[in-house]
Structure formats: structure tokens, C-alpha cells
C-alpha positions in Angstrom: 110.6 107.1 148.8 111.7 104.0 146.6 108.5 101.9 145.7 108.2 98.2 144.6 106.3 96.6 142.0 106.3 93.4 140.2 105.5 94.7 136.9 105.1 97.4 134.7 101.8 99.7 134.5 100.5 101.6 131.7 102.3 104.7 133.8 105.5 103.2 133.7 105.2 102.4 130.0 104.6 105.5 129.3 106.4 107.4 131.1 109.3 104.7 129.2 108.0 105.7 126.0 109.0 109.0 126.6 113.0 108.4 128.0 115.8 109.6 125.4 118.2 107.3 126.9 118.6 104.4 129.7 121.7 102.2 130.7 122.4 99.0 131.2 123.6 97.1 133.9 125.1 93.5 133.6 128.4 91.8 135.2 129.8 88.1 135.1 130.1 85.8 138.2 133.4 86.2 139.0 133.6 88.4 141.8 136.8 89.5 139.9 135.4 90.2 136.5 134.2 93.4 135.4 131.1 95.4 136.3 129.5 97.0 132.3 127.2 99.9 132.5 126.1 100.5 129.3 124.2 104.4 127.7 122.0 104.0 125.0 120.3 106.2 122.7 118.1 106.0 120.0 113.9 104.8 119.9 115.1 101.7 120.5 113.4 100.1 123.6 110.4 98.7 123.7 107.3 97.5 126.5 106.6 94.5 125.7 104.0 93.6 128.3 104.1 93.9 132.0 106.4 91.7 132.3 109.3 92.6 129.3 111.2 94.3 127.5 113.6 94.4 124.2 115.8 96.6 122.8 117.4 96.4 119.4 121.0 96.6 120.2 123.6 98.1 117.8 127.1 97.4 116.6 129.4 100.6 118.5 131.6 102.7 116.2 134.5 100.4 114.4 137.1 99.3 117.1 135.2 100.5 119.7 132.6 98.6 121.5 132.9 95.4 123.3 129.5 92.5 123.7 129.9 92.6 127.5 125.9 92.8 127.6 125.5 89.7 125.0 128.3 87.9 127.2 126.7 88.3 130.8 123.3 87.7 129.7 124.9 84.5 128.1 127.1 83.4 131.3 124.1 84.1 133.8 121.9 85.7 132.6 121.1 89.2 134.7 120.2 92.9 133.5 119.4 95.6 135.2 118.0 98.7 132.9 117.6 102.4 134.0 116.3 105.2 133.1 116.0 108.9 135.3 114.4 111.9 134.5 116.5 114.5 132.9 113.4 117.2 132.3 109.9 117.5 133.9 109.2 115.7 137.5 112.4 113.6 139.0 112.1 109.9 138.6 114.8 106.9 138.9 113.0 103.5 137.4 114.6 100.4 137.3 113.4 97.2 135.5 115.6 93.8 137.0 115.4 90.7 135.8 116.7 88.3 133.2 117.8 88.7 129.6 118.5 86.7 126.6 120.5 87.5 123.4 118.2 87.0 120.3 120.7 87.0 117.4 120.3 88.7 114.2 118.5 87.3 111.3 116.9 84.4 113.4 113.0 84.0 113.0 112.6 85.4 116.3 114.0 88.2 115.8 113.1 89.0 112.6 109.4 88.5 114.7 110.2 91.5 117.1 111.6 94.0 114.1 108.6 93.5 112.1 105.7 93.4 115.3 107.8 96.4 117.0 110.1 98.0 114.6 108.9 98.7 111.6 109.4 102.0 110.2 111.3 103.1 112.7 115.0 104.9 111.8 116.9 101.3 113.5 115.2 99.6 111.6 116.6 100.6 108.0 120.0 101.0 109.8 123.3 98.7 109.2 125.1 97.0 112.0 122.1 95.6 113.7 123.6 93.1 116.1 120.9 91.6 118.3 117.4 92.6 120.1 117.8 92.1 123.9 115.1 91.1 125.6 114.6 91.1 129.5 112.2 89.3 131.4 111.5 92.0 133.9 111.1 90.2 137.8 110.8 93.8 139.9 110.2 97.2 139.0 111.6 100.3 140.9 111.4 104.0 141.5 112.8 106.2 143.5 112.9 110.4 143.7 116.3 111.0 141.2 115.8 114.4 143.3 119.7 114.5 142.2 119.8 114.0 139.0 120.3 117.2 137.3 118.2 118.8 134.2 119.3 117.8 130.9 118.2 119.4 127.7 117.8 117.3 125.1 118.7 118.7 121.4 118.8 115.2 119.4 120.1 111.9 118.8 123.5 111.7 117.0 124.1 110.2 113.6 127.6 108.9 113.9 126.8 105.2 114.5 124.0 104.8 111.6 126.4 107.3 109.2 129.4 105.2 109.7 127.5 101.4 109.3 125.8 103.0 106.5 128.5 103.5 104.4 129.9 100.0 105.5 128.6 96.5 103.9 127.6 93.3 105.8 131.0 91.5 105.5 132.4 94.6 107.3 130.7 94.3 109.7 131.1 90.4 110.1 134.6 90.9 110.2 134.1 93.4 113.2 132.1 90.9 114.6 135.5 88.4 114.9 137.5 91.0 115.6 136.0 93.1 118.4 133.1 90.6 119.5 134.7 87.7 119.9 135.2 87.8 123.9 134.6 90.1 126.4 136.8 91.6 128.3 136.9 89.0 131.0 137.6 86.1 128.0 133.4 85.1 128.0 132.4 83.9 124.7 131.1 86.8 122.5 129.3 87.2 119.6 127.6 83.8 118.3 126.3 83.1 115.1 127.1 80.8 111.9 126.9 83.4 109.4 131.0 84.0 111.2 132.0 80.7 110.6 132.4 77.3 112.6 134.5 78.7 115.6 131.7 81.5 116.4 129.0 78.8 115.8 127.0 78.4 119.2 122.9 78.3 120.7 122.2 81.6 122.4 120.1 80.1 125.6 116.7 80.1 123.5 113.2 80.5 125.2 112.6 79.2 128.6 115.7 77.5 129.2 116.4 77.8 132.8 120.1 79.6 134.3 121.5 77.6 135.9 124.3 79.4 138.3 127.5 77.1 139.8 126.3 74.9 142.9 122.9 74.8 141.9 122.7 72.5 139.1 120.4 69.5 140.3 121.7 65.8 139.8 119.7 65.8 136.6 121.4 68.5 134.8 125.1 66.5 136.0 123.6 63.8 134.6 122.4 65.1 131.2 125.9 66.6 130.7 127.5 63.9 131.3 126.0 61.3 129.6 126.2 64.1 126.9 130.0 64.7 127.1 130.7 60.7 126.8 130.1 58.2 124.7 126.8 56.4 124.4 129.4 52.8 125.3 130.7 54.1 127.7 128.5 56.0 129.6 126.2 52.5 129.7 128.9 50.8 131.1 129.4 53.3 133.4 125.6 53.0 134.3 125.7 48.6 133.9 128.7 48.8 136.3 127.6 51.8 139.2 124.5 49.9 139.2 125.4 47.3 140.1 128.1 48.7 142.4 125.1 50.0 144.2 123.2 46.8 144.7 126.2 45.7 145.8 126.6 47.8 148.5 122.8 47.7 149.2 122.3 44.0 149.8 125.4 44.2 152.1 124.5 47.6 154.2 120.5 44.7 154.2 122.5 41.9 156.0 124.3 43.5 158.6 121.1 44.7 160.0 
């Protein structure tokens, strides 16, 4: 039977810690876009509190990994992390909510690394790309009776070993060439270290996601003001106020 919870319990967190693999689902807003589902291994998933998890995102093997999760999160924030038991009692767990991209070498990234990954194998590895932080709004668990048993033999060393042979400049070149856009053309990797065309601000703490059709008049006005030259904005606002006042006066006289 499916059960829903408003947060991650201690029992949930203990079970999550034991799992060796999880899956990350994201999608663009465009219905014709590509839905992405990424498997994640290594010891990279952390439960930060009852409503927040994060995982350390590594660059994929050279020329074979995209930037779908980051692109989708920057566009709309939606994310579901799924775990399933391959041994012991059956269970499927989904962590549903919204996510943010925390760029490598930023203060927030470094703080999370120090507090939650210090001493881990990935902390010493090359090719770290970002930390994905998810605010969990809903937790669901279901039976998982149809999931088969599998024996865990260990983590593959291929990814870590392949980046250990490459310097930082090659990592940056990989981001520039392979991670610039998603499959659907959404902006991909953003980092000032990569040059002017890659400069961009990732969605920050507490920054609201405004989906198409949900923008408030205030948000639209701010966007318009920021996009137009200051003198033009002033002239438009004054003209609008004069025209609006005239229409109001005319309407009042007719009444």
C-alpha cells in the first residue's frame, strides 16, 4: 500500500543511508521535451534534515554525460529522487520536491562539502561538478514487490579513475563542450570560471520558482524595469500614469 509522509523520518533516513543506488527524475516544462532519469551510485546522497537532501554530482565519463538535471532544475525546479530495495524487505521510496544547483567551489558548495563529505572518497576525487540540493515536500513509500533481488559487489572505479588522469583545464573544457546545453537546448553548465558566455546566476536560497502563466504583476513589472533603459522606464511610467488618470477622470464624469 502506498503511504505518504510530509517529511523524512529517522527510519526513512536510516534506510536511505543503506542504499547503494538511487534514481533522479527531472523534466523540462515543454511537453515535447526530454524526460530525464539518472542513476546515481557511490556514497553521494545525504539527508540534511527531515525535509532536505543533497547529493554530490560528478562529471560523467568524457563525452558521454549530459547536463539534464541542472538544466531542468534551473528552468522549473521539479525533482523526484527514487530509491528501491534490492535486498531484504521490499520497499520503494520517492522523495518529491524542488531542487537547486549549487555550483562547485562556491561558498555554499564548500560548506556542504566540509559538513557532509569530508573524508569521503568523492571529496578527494576530481571532476566534481555541483551539489544538487532538494527541498522535499512529500515522501512516498510503496511495496516494491516486483523489484528483483540483486547482490551488491561494489562501486565501479571507472569514473573516479578516468578523471584522476585529467587536470582541471580538461574538466573545464569538458563542461564547455559537452555540458553547455541540455538535449532540448536549455542552458546547461554555468560558471564564471568557464568564461563570459558561461556566466550566470543559479537560483539562490529562497528564490521562488515562477512557472509560465503564474507571474505576478509585480514580477512582470520588475522584469520590464530591469530590461529597459532607465530614462525610457521613467517616461513610460509617467505617460501611463497620465493616461490612466485621464481615463479615470473621464469615467467619473460620465457617472
